[in-house]
C-alpha positions in Angstrom: 133.7 55.7 68.5 130.7 57.1 66.7 127.3 55.7 66.9 125.6 56.2 63.5 121.9 55.6 63.1 121.4 51.8 63.1 119.7 50.2 60.1 117.7 48.0 62.5 115.6 50.0 64.9 115.0 46.9 67.0 118.6 47.3 68.2 117.4 49.4 71.2 121.0 49.8 72.5 122.3 51.2 69.3 119.4 53.5 68.7 119.6 54.7 72.3 123.3 55.3 72.0 122.9 57.3 68.8 120.2 59.5 70.4 122.2 59.9 73.6 125.2 61.1 71.6 123.0 63.7 69.7 120.7 65.3 72.3 118.6 68.2 71.3 116.7 70.7 73.5 113.0 71.3 73.3 111.7 72.6 70.0 115.1 71.9 68.3 114.8 68.1 68.1 115.0 68.1 64.3 117.6 65.3 63.9 115.7 63.2 66.4 112.3 63.8 64.9 113.6 63.2 61.4 115.3 59.9 62.4 112.0 58.8 64.1 110.0 59.8 61.0 112.3 58.0 58.6 112.3 54.8 60.7 108.6 54.8 61.1 107.9 55.4 57.3 110.3 52.5 56.5 108.2 50.3 58.8 105.0 51.2 57.0 103.4 53.6 59.5 101.4 56.6 58.4 103.2 59.7 59.4 102.2 63.3 60.0 104.8 65.8 61.3 105.9 69.3 61.6 103.3 72.1 61.2 100.7 69.6 60.1 100.4 68.4 63.7 102.0 71.0 65.9 102.1 74.8 66.0 104.9 76.0 68.3 104.2 79.7 67.6 104.1 81.7 70.8 104.5 78.7 73.1 106.4 79.4 76.4 110.0 78.4 76.1 110.2 78.5 72.3 113.8 79.4 71.6 114.8 82.6 69.8 114.9 82.5 66.0 118.8 82.3 65.9 118.7 79.2 68.1 116.0 77.6 65.9 118.0 78.5 62.8 121.1 77.0 64.3 119.3 73.8 65.0 118.1 73.6 61.4 121.7 74.2 60.2 123.0 71.5 62.5 120.4 69.0 61.3 121.4 69.6 57.7 125.1 69.2 58.6 124.1 65.9 60.3 122.7 64.6 57.0 119.0 65.2 57.7 117.2 65.6 54.3 116.4 69.2 53.5 112.7 68.5 53.0 112.5 67.1 56.6 114.5 70.0 58.0 112.2 72.5 56.4 109.1 70.7 57.7 110.4 70.3 61.3 112.3 73.6 61.6 111.0 76.6 63.7 110.1 74.5 66.7 107.7 72.2 64.9 109.4 68.9 65.8 106.3 66.7 66.6 105.8 63.4 64.8 102.6 61.4 65.0 102.5 57.8 63.6 99.4 55.7 63.0 99.0 52.0 62.2 95.9 50.0 61.8 95.8 46.4 63.0 94.4 43.4 61.2 91.2 43.2 63.3 88.6 45.7 64.6 89.2 47.2 68.0 90.0 50.4 69.9 92.7 53.0 69.2 95.5 53.0 71.7 98.0 55.9 72.0 101.6 55.5 73.2 103.5 58.8 73.7 107.2 59.2 73.6 109.4 62.3 74.4 112.1 63.6 72.1 113.9 66.3 74.0 117.0 66.4 76.2 118.0 68.7 79.0 120.4 71.7 79.3 122.9 69.7 81.5 126.6 69.1 80.8 127.4 65.4 80.7 130.4 64.3 82.7 133.6 63.3 81.1 134.6 61.1 83.9 136.3 57.9 82.9 133.8 55.8 84.9 130.8 57.3 83.1 129.6 54.6 80.7 128.6 56.9 77.8 132.0 58.7 78.0 133.9 55.4 78.3 132.1 53.8 75.4 132.1 56.8 73.1 128.4 57.8 73.1 128.5 60.8 75.4 126.8 63.9 74.2 128.5 65.6 71.3 126.6 68.9 72.1 128.2 70.9 74.9 125.7 71.6 77.7 123.0 69.3 76.5 122.4 65.7 77.4 119.7 63.0 77.7 119.7 63.0 81.5 116.0 62.1 81.8 115.9 58.9 79.7 114.1 60.2 76.6 116.8 58.6 74.4 115.8 55.3 75.8 112.1 56.2 75.6 112.4 56.9 71.8 114.5 53.7 71.3 111.9 51.6 73.0 109.1 53.3 71.0 110.8 52.5 67.7 111.4 48.9 68.7 107.7 48.6 69.7 106.7 50.2 66.3 108.8 47.6 64.5 107.1 44.8 66.4 103.6 46.2 65.7 104.4 46.7 62.0 103.1 43.1 61.4 99.6 44.6 61.9 98.8 41.5 64.0 96.7 43.3 66.6 93.1 44.6 67.0 92.3 48.2 66.4 94.9 50.9 65.8 97.9 52.4 67.4 98.8 56.1 67.5 102.3 57.1 68.6 102.9 60.8 69.3 106.5 61.7 69.5 106.4 64.9 71.6 108.8 67.7 71.5 109.7 70.0 74.4 108.2 67.8 77.2 110.7 69.1 79.7 109.3 72.2 81.2 105.7 71.3 80.2 106.0 73.2 76.9 105.3 70.8 74.1 101.8 69.5 74.6 99.3 72.4 74.6 95.8 71.0 74.4 94.0 71.6 71.1 91.6 74.5 71.1 88.0 73.5 70.2 
């Protein structure tokens, strides 16, 4: 069974299963970031992504160019629009979403992690993802730390907030390469 991207991002189980089946290591989360961006745009959030919000150049753990190029090719093969692949390629997989509420108030930030780990998922019959057809389709990579669920919850929360019925504003950074403390270098002033 394949878990295609659900049309309803409030279906947390379906979103999580799709993400679980398509894990991506830090700085290569093009499919994940693109799915997040497309879902948030459809919900009316203001989006910034790629090099506009994140410069991965020279960061520790940035994969070699052939790995980054392979991730872009895989994203294209998975149906990610070429414009998004171009924007997110090269390790620039961050997405920041903003939404303004209907009343004055403070800005609140809620951060979500995109990346998976370099771990091989078991193919044991008693492993639920394997048994139900949403185990990792990428050898040696899996969501073993819960970021698939983290993103799924973030998108469901974004859908709930899209009514704008709250004070202030909400910013949702979707962070690449959290594993290994690589994807959130503080801005230089």
